[in-house]
DOMAR-231146 format. One record per residue (C-alpha): residue in three letters; y, z, x. Coordinates in steps of 0.2 Angstrom, whole numbers, plus 5000, padded with zeros to 4 digits. Last residue first. Example, Ala and Ser with C-alpha at 12.3 -4.5 7.8 and 13.67 -1.06 7.14 Angstrom:
BEGIN
SER499550365068 ALA497850395062 
//
This chain:
BEGIN
UNK485251335096 UNK486051295113 UNK487051145114 UNK486951085133 UNK488851115142 UNK489650975150 UNK491450995160 UNK492550865164 UNK494350925175 UNK495650935160 UNK497350875166 UNK497550755151 UNK495850775143 UNK494050785144 UNK492650885137 UNK490750885136 UNK489650955122 UNK487850925127 UNK486350875114 UNK484550875115 UNK483450755104 UNK484150695085 UNK485850695083 UNK486050545071 UNK484750615059 UNK485550785058 UNK487050725052 UNK488550785060 UNK489850935060 UNK490850985077 UNK491651155075 UNK493051215086 UNK493351405092 UNK494751415104 UNK495251565117 UNK497051555128 UNK496951625144 UNK498351505151 UNK498951405135 UNK497751295127 UNK498051105121 UNK496951035108 UNK496350845107 UNK495150915093 UNK495151005076 UNK493851025064 UNK492850885070 UNK491750805059 UNK490450685070 UNK490050515066 UNK489350475078 UNK488450565093 UNK489350495109 UNK488150405121 UNK487650535137 UNK485750455137 UNK484750605136 UNK485850735134 UNK486550635118 UNK488550695116 UNK489650795105 UNK491550765113 UNK492850895114 UNK494650805119 UNK495650935129 UNK497550875127 UNK498350985139 UNK497451135148 UNK499251235151 UNK499051325171 UNK498451505175 UNK496751455174 UNK495251545162 UNK495651425148 UNK494351465134 UNK493251365124 UNK492051425112 UNK491051275102 UNK490051285085 UNK488951125083 UNK488451095064 UNK486951005063 UNK486850925043 UNK485250885034 UNK485251015023 UNK485651125036 UNK485451155053 UNK486351265068 UNK487051235084 UNK487751325099 UNK489051285111 UNK489951385125 UNK491351325136 UNK492451375150 UNK493751245154 UNK494151165170 UNK495951155172 UNK496851015185 UNK498551075191 UNK500050985182 UNK500950845193 UNK500650695179 UNK501550795167 UNK503150775180 UNK503250605172 UNK503650665155 UNK505450685162 UNK505450495160 UNK505750515143 UNK507350615143 UNK507750835141 UNK505650845138 UNK504450915128 UNK502650955127 UNK502251005109 UNK500951135102 UNK500451175083 UNK499751335074 UNK499451375058 UNK498951515046 UNK498551645055 UNK498351815047 UNK499651935051 UNK499752015034 UNK501351955027 UNK500651765032 UNK500751715049 UNK501451545056 UNK501451515075 UNK502151375086 UNK502051335104 UNK503251225115 UNK502951175131 UNK504251115145 UNK504950975155 UNK506850965160 UNK506551155165 UNK508051265158 UNK506951285143 UNK507351235125 UNK507951375113 UNK507051325096 UNK508051285081 UNK507851415066 UNK507051375049 UNK506751245034 UNK505651255021 UNK504751115013 UNK504051095000 UNK502551114986 UNK502551304986 UNK504151394994 UNK503951485010 UNK504951655012 UNK505351685029 UNK505251795042 UNK505851745059 UNK505451735076 UNK505851685094 UNK505151685111 UNK505851625127 UNK505251565145 UNK503351605145 UNK502651535161 UNK501451395159 UNK501951285176 UNK502951165164 UNK503951325156 UNK503451385141 UNK504551395125 UNK503851515110 UNK504051505093 UNK503551635080 UNK503751595060 UNK503151745050 UNK503051735032 UNK503651855020 UNK503251755004 UNK501751605006 UNK502151524990 UNK500551444980 UNK500351264974 UNK499951194990 UNK500951055000 UNK501651205011 UNK502751135027 UNK503651255037 UNK505051215046 UNK505851215065 UNK507251125070 UNK507451035086 UNK508650905081 UNK507650735082 UNK505750775084 UNK505950935072 UNK504551065077 UNK503351105064 UNK502251225056 UNK500951175042 UNK500151245029 UNK499151085018 UNK498651015036 UNK499450845034 UNK500450855054 UNK498850925061 UNK497550785053 UNK498950645057 UNK498850705077 UNK497250725075 UNK496850545070 UNK498050475082 UNK497150545099 UNK495450495094 UNK494050495080 UNK492650375082 UNK491850325067 UNK491150135073 UNK492350065065 UNK493950185076 UNK494850315067 UNK496650315060 UNK496850135062 UNK498149995066 UNK497749945082 UNK496349905096 UNK495149835083 UNK493349855081 UNK493149785063 UNK493849825045 UNK494849955052 UNK495350095040 UNK497050195042 UNK498150055043 UNK499850035041 UNK499950225039 UNK500450265020 UNK502150355016 UNK502450434999 UNK503850564991 UNK505450585003 UNK507150594997 UNK507350744998 UNK505550774990 UNK505050805008 UNK506250755020 UNK505550855034 UNK503650825030 UNK503950625032 UNK504450645049 UNK503050775051 UNK501950625046 UNK502650495059 UNK502850625072 UNK500850685071 UNK500650465072 UNK501750445087 UNK501350625097 UNK499550595095 UNK499350415099 UNK500750435114 UNK499550545122 UNK498050465117 UNK498850315127 UNK498850395143 UNK496950435144 UNK496350275138 UNK497650175149 UNK496950295164 UNK495150275158 UNK495450085158 UNK496250075175 UNK497950105184 UNK498950125168 UNK500950105171 UNK501850275173 UNK501650455162 UNK503350425151 UNK504150275157 UNK502750185159 UNK501750235142 UNK503350195132 UNK503450015140 UNK501749995135 UNK501950055115 UNK503749945117 UNK502449795122 UNK501249835108 UNK501949675096 UNK501349725079 UNK502449635068 UNK502549495080 UNK502149465099 UNK500949555111 UNK499549585098 UNK498049705105 UNK497149655089 UNK495449635095 UNK495849445100 UNK497149515112 UNK496049645119 UNK494549525121 UNK495949395129 UNK496149525143 UNK496949685149 UNK496449725166 UNK495149785163 UNK493849785148 UNK493349605150 UNK492049615162 UNK491149745155 UNK490849665138 UNK491749715122 UNK491849865109 UNK490549985116 UNK491649985131 UNK493150015121 UNK492350145110 UNK491850255127 UNK493750215133 UNK494450315118 UNK495150195104 UNK496950115105 UNK498150165090 UNK499550045089 UNK500950085076 UNK501150065058 UNK502250095042 UNK501550005027 UNK501850085010 UNK503350155011 UNK504250294998 UNK505850385001 UNK506350395020 UNK505950265033 UNK507150335046 UNK507950495054 UNK506250605055 UNK505050445060 UNK506550405073 UNK506250545082 UNK504650505087 UNK505250345097 UNK504550195087 UNK502850075092 UNK502349935081 UNK502149915062 UNK504049915055 UNK503749905041 UNK503749875024 UNK505049905013 UNK505850045000 UNK505050094983 UNK505550114967 UNK505449914966 UNK505649874985 UNK503949864990 UNK501949854983 UNK502549754968 UNK502149754950 UNK501749954948 UNK500849974931 UNK500650144928 UNK499050224923 UNK497950294907 UNK498250144895 UNK496550064901 UNK496049914893 UNK497549854882 UNK498849944893 UNK497949874909 UNK497749684901 UNK499549694894 UNK500249734912 UNK499149604922 UNK499449474909 UNK501249504910 UNK501149494932 UNK499849334930 UNK500949234918 UNK502649274927 UNK501849234945 UNK501349404953 UNK502949514961 UNK503049554980 UNK502449624995 UNK500649654990 UNK500549614973 UNK500149694954 UNK499749884959 UNK498649984948 UNK499050174947 UNK498150344952 UNK496250274954 UNK495450424960 UNK494850484942 UNK493750334941 UNK493650304922 UNK494350124923 UNK493250064936 UNK492249944926 UNK493549894913 UNK494949864925 UNK493749764935 UNK493349654921 UNK495149624916 UNK495749584933 UNK494249484934 UNK494649374920 UNK496449374924 UNK496349284941 UNK495149144934 UNK496449104918 UNK497949104932 UNK497048974943 UNK498048934958 UNK498549094963 UNK499849114974 UNK500249034992 UNK500949155005 UNK502449175011 UNK503849164996 UNK502849324989 UNK501749415000 UNK500049444993 UNK499049424977 UNK497249494972 UNK497649654964 UNK498149824971 UNK497350024970 UNK498350144974 UNK496750254977 UNK496850444976 UNK495650544988 UNK494750694981 UNK493350684992 UNK492050634977 UNK493250524967 UNK493550434982 UNK491650424986 UNK491350334968 UNK492850244972 UNK492150144986 UNK490250154982 UNK490850054966 UNK491749924973 UNK493649854976 UNK494049854995 UNK495049684996 UNK495849734980 UNK497449654989 UNK497849834999 UNK496749984992 UNK497950104998 UNK497150265001 UNK497950424996 UNK497550605000 UNK497650625019 UNK497150775026 UNK496150705041 UNK494650785035 UNK494950685020 UNK495050525026 UNK493550565040 UNK492550595023 UNK492950425017 UNK492550345032 UNK490950425033 UNK490350405014 UNK490750195016 UNK489150145027 UNK487850255017 UNK488850205000 UNK488250025005 UNK489749905010 UNK489249785023 UNK490649665017 UNK490449575033 UNK492549615039 UNK492149795033 UNK493049915019 UNK494549775019 UNK496449795023 UNK496349985019 UNK498050085021 UNK498350255023 UNK498850425016 UNK500150535013 UNK500650534995 UNK501650694990 UNK500650754974 UNK502150814959 UNK501150954951 UNK500950924930 UNK498950874932 UNK499550744944 UNK501150674947 UNK501650534956 UNK503550504961 UNK504250334963 UNK505850324973 UNK507550284967 UNK508350454974 UNK507150614977 UNK508550734976 UNK508550794960 UNK508850654945 UNK507850774933 UNK506650684924 UNK507150624905 UNK505550604895 UNK504650434890 UNK502750424883 UNK503450524867 UNK504250354863 UNK506150364861 UNK506750274874 UNK505750144873 UNK506850084858 UNK507249904867 UNK505949894881 UNK506250004898 UNK506749904912 UNK506049914927 UNK506749954945 UNK507749864960 UNK508949964969 UNK510050124964 UNK511650004964 UNK510549884953 UNK509449754955 UNK508249714937 UNK506449684933 UNK506349664914 UNK506549464918 UNK505149464930 UNK504049584917 UNK503949754923 UNK504549814906 UNK504150004902 UNK503650054884 UNK502449954879 UNK501050024868 UNK499250004871 UNK499150184878 UNK500750284875 UNK500450434878 UNK499050394891 UNK500350304901 UNK501650454904 UNK503250414910 UNK504450524918 UNK506150484919 UNK507650444929 UNK509150334920 UNK510250174924 UNK511050104909 UNK511249944903 UNK510950004884 UNK509149964883 UNK508650064897 UNK508650044915 UNK507250124927 UNK507150264937 UNK505450334940 UNK504350484940 UNK502650454937 UNK501250534925 UNK499250554928 UNK498250664919 UNK496550754923 UNK494750784919 UNK493450674931 UNK492350564925 UNK490650514930 UNK489350374919 UNK487850364909 UNK487350234898 UNK485850244886 UNK485250094874 UNK484050094858 UNK483150254859 UNK481950264842 UNK482450384831 UNK481950264815 UNK483850254809 UNK484150184827 UNK484450274842 UNK486050264853 UNK486350354868 UNK487950414879 UNK487850504894 UNK489350584902 UNK489550674918 UNK491050774923 UNK491750784941 UNK492850914949 UNK493850854963 UNK494351024971 UNK496151074972 UNK497751034979 UNK497350974997 UNK496450814992 UNK496850764975 UNK496250864960 UNK494950844944 UNK495050994933 UNK493651104928 UNK494251114910 UNK494851294902 UNK494451224884 UNK493951064881 UNK494650984864 UNK493350874864 UNK492050994854 UNK493350984839 UNK492750814835 UNK493750704824 UNK495550764829 UNK494650784848 UNK494350604847 UNK492550514848 UNK492850294846 UNK491750184841 UNK492150004849 UNK491149854838 UNK490149704842 UNK489349594829 UNK487849494829 UNK487049564813 UNK488149704806 UNK488249864815 UNK488150024804 UNK488550194814 UNK488250374810 UNK489150454824 UNK488750614837 UNK489750724848 UNK489250854863 UNK489950974874 UNK488751084884 UNK489250994899 UNK489350824893 UNK488750734878 UNK488650584867 UNK487850504854 UNK487850354844 UNK486550374829 UNK485850214819 UNK485950074808 UNK485849904813 UNK486149754802 UNK485049604805 UNK485149444816 UNK484949554832 UNK485849564848 UNK487249704840 UNK488349764852 UNK489149924854 UNK490649954864 UNK491250144870 UNK492450254866 UNK492750434873 UNK494450544869 UNK494450694878 UNK495950834874 UNK495850954890 UNK496551144887 UNK497151284897 UNK497251204915 UNK499151144912 UNK499951264902 UNK500051144892 UNK498951044886 UNK497950894896 UNK497750704888 UNK496050644896 UNK495350484890 UNK493650414893 UNK493050234891 UNK491450144890 UNK490849984894 UNK489749904884 UNK488149994874 UNK486649894868 UNK486049874850 UNK484449774846 UNK483349864860 UNK483949904879 UNK483249854897 UNK484549844913 UNK484049734927 UNK485149744943 UNK485649634957 UNK486749734968 UNK488349704977 UNK488749564991 UNK487849424983 UNK488549284996 UNK490149205005 UNK491149335015 UNK492349195021 UNK490549135030 UNK491549105046 UNK492549265047 UNK494149225053 UNK494949375063 UNK495449525055 UNK496949645059 UNK498349495060 UNK497549415048 UNK496049285048 UNK495149175033 UNK494349325030 UNK495849405022 UNK495649295007 UNK494349415001 UNK494149324984 UNK495049354965 UNK496549214969 UNK495749054977 UNK497749034982 UNK497549174995 UNK496249035004 UNK497548915009 UNK498249025022 UNK498249205029 UNK499349305040 UNK500149165052 UNK499649175071 UNK499549335082 UNK499849235100 UNK499249085106 UNK499249095125 UNK498849275126 UNK497449255113 UNK497149255093 UNK496049125085 UNK497049055070 UNK495749025055 UNK495748855046 UNK495748855025 UNK494348915015 UNK495048815001 UNK493348804989 UNK492948984991 UNK490948974996 UNK489748924983 UNK488249034977 UNK486748954970 UNK485549084963 UNK483749054962 UNK482649204951 UNK480749174948 UNK479749264939 UNK477749334942 UNK476849384928 UNK476249534918 UNK477649484905 UNK478549314911 UNK480549354907 UNK481449204900 UNK481649294882 UNK482449454890 UNK483749364899 UNK485449414892 UNK486449384907 UNK488149474913 UNK488949404930 UNK490049544934 UNK491949514941 UNK492649534957 UNK492249404967 UNK492649264956 UNK491749144944 UNK490049154940 UNK488649054928 UNK487349054917 UNK485649094912 UNK485148904919 UNK483148914916 UNK481848864927 UNK481049034929 UNK482849104930 UNK484349014936 UNK486149094940 UNK487548964945 UNK488749054958 UNK490549064963 UNK491449154976 UNK490849284981 UNK489549374972 UNK489749544963 UNK488849664952 UNK487649544945 UNK486849614929 UNK485349514921 UNK485249604904 UNK483349634895 UNK483049674877 UNK481349734875 UNK479449674871 UNK478949714890 UNK480449814900 UNK479449964903 UNK478049854913 UNK479549784925 UNK479349604926 UNK478649554942 UNK479849484953 UNK480249334964 UNK481649294973 UNK482949154979 UNK484649124986 UNK485348954988 UNK486848914999 UNK488348824996 UNK489248725011 UNK491048715019 UNK491148905023 UNK489848915036 UNK490448755044 UNK491748865052 UNK490248885067 UNK489849055076 UNK490149075095 UNK491949105094 UNK491349265083 UNK490549325098 UNK492249345108 UNK491849545110 UNK490849615096 UNK491149585078 UNK490249415077 UNK488549505080 UNK487549355090 UNK487149215078 UNK485349155071 UNK484349325074 UNK483949345057 UNK485049505053 UNK486549385063 UNK486149245047 UNK485849375034 UNK487549465036 UNK488249285039 UNK487749245022 UNK488449405013 UNK487549575010 UNK486649644996 UNK485449574999 UNK485049535014 UNK483949365016 UNK482449335025 UNK482849165030 UNK482049005023 UNK480348935028 UNK479449005017 UNK480348955001 UNK478548874993 UNK478848874973 UNK477748984965 UNK478649054953 UNK480048914945 UNK481648964951 UNK481948824964 UNK481348684951 UNK482548734939 UNK483848744952 UNK483648564958 UNK482648504975 UNK483548424988 UNK483648584999 UNK484448565016 UNK486048535011 UNK486148705001 UNK485848825016 UNK484448935013 UNK484349105009 UNK482649225003 UNK482549404994 UNK481149514997 UNK482049664992 UNK483149764982 UNK482949674964 UNK483849854956 UNK482749914940 UNK484050024927 UNK483250184921 UNK484650294923 UNK483850364939 UNK483750204947 UNK482050104949 UNK481849984965 UNK481149824964 UNK480349724980 UNK480349854991 UNK479749795008 UNK481349745014 UNK481149555027 UNK480749605046 UNK482449605057 UNK482549445068 UNK482849485085 UNK484749495092 UNK485749355095 UNK486449335113 UNK488249385117 UNK489549275124 UNK489449235143 UNK490849335154 UNK492749345159 UNK493249295140 UNK494249165134 UNK495249155120 UNK495748995111 UNK497248925119 UNK496548755125 UNK495848715108 UNK497748685102 UNK498048775086 UNK498348625074 UNK497548685058 UNK498648855057 UNK498648925039 UNK499048855023 UNK501048935020 UNK501648985004 UNK502148854992 UNK504048914991 UNK505148984978 UNK504149114971 UNK504849184953 UNK506349274954 UNK506749454950 UNK508149514939 UNK509949514944 UNK510849594928 UNK511849514917 UNK513749474916 UNK514549414901 UNK515649254904 UNK517349284896 UNK518249164884 UNK520149204886 UNK521049314870 UNK521049464883 UNK522049374895 UNK523549334884 UNK524949364896 UNK524449394913 UNK524949194920 UNK526749234924 UNK526049354938 UNK525549204948 UNK527449154951 UNK527349314961 UNK525949214974 UNK526949064978 UNK528249184982 UNK527249284993 UNK526349135000 UNK524749064998 UNK523349045011 UNK522248895010 UNK520648865005 UNK520848924987 UNK519649044977 UNK520249074960 UNK519849244947 UNK520749184931 UNK520049364923 UNK519049504928 UNK518449624914 UNK517649804916 UNK516249884925 UNK516249894943 UNK514749954953 UNK514650144958 UNK514250194975 UNK512850314982 UNK511650164989 UNK513050074996 UNK512849884994 UNK513649874978 UNK513149754964 UNK514249634963 UNK515849634951 UNK516249444950 UNK515449374965 UNK515949214974 UNK514449104983 UNK514548994999 UNK513949115012 UNK515249185024 UNK515549145044 UNK516149285053 UNK517649375052 UNK519049455065 UNK520349555057 UNK522349575060 UNK523249675047 UNK524549645035 UNK524849775019 UNK525349805003 UNK526249654999 UNK526949654980 UNK526349504968 UNK525549624957 UNK524349704971 UNK524449614986 UNK523449615003 UNK523549505017 UNK522449495031 UNK522649425048 UNK521749305060 UNK523049155058 UNK522749155039 UNK521949255027 UNK522549305008 UNK521949424998 UNK522749454980 UNK522549574967 UNK523249544948 UNK523349714937 UNK522749714917 UNK522749904910 UNK521150014905 UNK520850094921 UNK522150084935 UNK521749994953 UNK522550134965 UNK523850084981 UNK523250164995 UNK522850025008 UNK521249995018 UNK520849845028 UNK519149855032 UNK517849755044 UNK516349865045 UNK515549755029 UNK516849645024 UNK518049755014 UNK519749715008 UNK520349905000 UNK521249974986 UNK521550154988 UNK520950304995 UNK519250334986 UNK518950154988 UNK519150014977 UNK518649834983 UNK519349674988 UNK517949574995 UNK517649445010 UNK515949445018 UNK515249395034 UNK516049515044 UNK514749625048 UNK512949555041 UNK512349505023 UNK512149605008 UNK513849575000 UNK513149385002 UNK515049295004 UNK516749294992 UNK517649414980 UNK517649534965 UNK517749704963 UNK516649804975 UNK516749984971 UNK516650114985 UNK517250284979 UNK517350274959 UNK518450164947 UNK518950254932 UNK518550174917 UNK518650014909 UNK519249914923 UNK520549784920 UNK520549644932 UNK521649494937 UNK521349374950 UNK521849294967 UNK520749264984 UNK521649154996 UNK520949055012 UNK521248995029 UNK519648955038 UNK519449055054 UNK517449115052 UNK517148975042 UNK516649005023 UNK518248885018 UNK517448735027 UNK515748735021 UNK516448695004 UNK515048694990 UNK515148824978 UNK513948964970 UNK514549074957 UNK513749244954 UNK514049364939 UNK513849544941 UNK512649674931 UNK512449824942 UNK512949934927 UNK513049844911 UNK514649794903 UNK515349654914 UNK516549534908 UNK516849404919 UNK518249254919 UNK518049104932 UNK519549004937 UNK518848954947 UNK518648874964 UNK520148774973 UNK519948654987 UNK521548584995 UNK522648414999 UNK522248334983 UNK521548464971 UNK521248424954 UNK522448494942 UNK521948644929 UNK522348814938 UNK523248784951 UNK524148624943 UNK524648724927 UNK525448864941 UNK526248724951 UNK526948624935 UNK527448804928 UNK528448834943 UNK529248674943 UNK529848674927 UNK530748834928 UNK531748794943 UNK532048634935 UNK532848724921 UNK533548834932 UNK534648704942 UNK535248614926 UNK535848774921 UNK535048844904 UNK535948874890 UNK534848994879 UNK534449014861 UNK533648834861 UNK532748874875 UNK532448704884 UNK530648644884 UNK529348664896 UNK527748584893 UNK526048644900 
//
């Protein structure tokens, strides 16, 4: 800057010198290198998109210190009236702890310095549409704020160290706040406090600000993984391995081979079911061509379990003890995952297959396989979640034996598991194997499963032979669009791939039918060609199905299923191929917040089936943006006009993802399945009791964590029991775990899984990754594959953050916390749930049962980290006293389990839709015998936590708010309940009535209806009984609570008299099911608290499992009667039966079951 004397005005020498000095100071401030001070800036920013600030890093540790002097100065011109709690500019991380921020902000009462709870307010307003200069200085522990050079306030404050980043118009840390829109000019940060005179000098720079070059602010977008990811724990000191007080278990006698070699299915396919053999590859020198010759001598090989893993075979053949009992897993070597294996079987060609094309289908191997048949290598398989389908008709020998040999390789990076103990702690979650992508990477070891020594290597799903002629049917797809009013009509579109395997043109008819609906098309397929044939309601009126039987999730209606049969007949009328599949008529939509193409936040309902392959929602890394409402996807340019997108009411659900089925909002109450079984024993027969227990608990959703439970049987059962599936792919925690090394392999497995399972109505959405977004190529690849091959479900890239809240906590919380915290949609919320003493005795040797041992810790009784049980044990001691022995521990644990799990979901109910929309228990399913994180035990036993959840999630439910004592009725059915009567009775500890109150309320449908507060008893410990009756006086719901003024007052429950209940039990049998009806009466004058009713074998006193109880862990008032039912498979209930009772103050009673 050059200062010249004004030719029209004579200046004194002093005036000229003063003006020159001022100009020199200003010029130096913005352009001269600092000699004694650091100056950062000037920065100019323009923000026109909500939440799209500008961040600048700097290197000056001195200025970020708590007591460092500094000055912030900038010009600001808001484009509109500023709202309350709007950050303007400053430095430090806006999301970090108190005192680490230095920002000027606009609040409702005026301009303010903000540093989290460090606030210095003024009454000066920042006006829209005009430039104003704002300044803040800090020196000697005192903040001063200026507007246009005028000091507004001076106030002492205490700051802490700040982050080295400048932010112009940062995203607000307040969920309800607005972000700054407008221009900020000449922002500077200096490492000294300017004087008032120096600040006033800066006013001269206010001219010409609009002519500056402004950096345009863009929203913060999702960043790719920065860390490689941890690789396990290879350096664990062996002295910290868990130790048992008893010898490790011994192998059981070898099981005989399966007799049936080939099993025909109802659809005509043949399962190669038995007579499989297995051997370790290093023991064999012969190549696959030799091993796959009929007559090769494999007599010395193990009799293999197929489907099953290598370890399953070795346990079944008496090589190793059961790895899931006690510490037996330590007896099994890690070498199992460091070698290949050969499977082998011989079978005769089925007579009906002779002269036809035959495909050999592997429905699941882990991890890689090479397949040999009769000396020919017919193909390879890579990844646990893709099918291997090979044309083998030309290799089969009619009327003779065929030999199939399969070389299976484990995942290439098996890692080294951590062995949990008191001394070693919980260790890392996963390791190197996560980078192998589509496999069971949790088998390297997690904080809910130990390292599985073979890493689930093997042929873990069926091997099937399928016959066809020249034209074969591929994967079919059924899409349902519902017409309003919902239930009046369903438009069904069916498509299927046809392949002409011959070298001549094929003519024929493709037919389809389901429940009286039939359709057909003449088809011409060129040689060696593949075509997709589609039947739509526009072309076939029968596919506009009137009054369809809709598939509904549990609690909302029946999960109705249809069976579709497809066939292709040649021009000569011969059936070339057939296919049969089940589907459900239902439509899924989601409500979510999204960032539109104009930079505004909106709430929309998205109907994926209305757009199919066309992209509307952008979930790419650059499309995921962080806004004042949290992380959300973007809408592609022009996507706002898509018929798949409709405005949704903002309501009170905030930024959270709402799932709708058939037009109805469904509150997702469910749990996580980490993996179905540690050894992948996942037959329908083994899985069905678990899925039924999920349904009977009144859960409606399973989260298939990281896709580790992906199988046809799993989805079939979820379809049948009305369980929605949050279905994930095979990636886990970003910046903690590794990412897949082979993108092509990953996406190939994903494509096959989508095609294979897309017709299951239970799958409600696809999720890309647990706790993170997949790498860019995989993320966009998954999104594209889902639109291409499914087109009916939303792709949610991340299990947290994006229209969701974060994970955890995973340990004991006070019941009131579940009402006051965790609102919205959380996919992981966990706490301990130790099983009964019966199950504990079945899990480990007697010597390790008490006191608590390494065996407990190895079975997930964590002493540190996410699942730390110390809060649980502290609560037990405070409320009931320290446990004296195993049975005392189990009795006290069930009291906590019931209360905690009920509170977790009653807390969710209390804020239903305001804003809570989903809550998933971590975990509902244990993959092995566990002490924690489970809805039931791996042996199907249900204990206190299960029945607490069953109570809280009943469709019509009356409840007490643990935080404020208010009552409410939760009705998640679709029918309102007018003129219902809510009754609240409070009882003293001795069982006498203290007070009674009631109210008549109109209960809304699919919502929560609040009511009055209870009147606490005068005694510090008391009971509350809640009843809900309909307008005719019929009981709809009941609930029972024990309450205390403070936690230690629960100790008085230890003084309750023992109660001997009166029992009667009778049984009936029907269609392979035994139902025991138990009549229970409390004849005493005391409350009978937490009564556990158990069905046992009268001969050996062992529990009958599985048992499905109408309710359990019940509490009875003096003179109260209750009837419950216990249902089990008749096969499990052979011989005489008894019913026993136990509980908090229950004297053990046993009665014989009559007929």
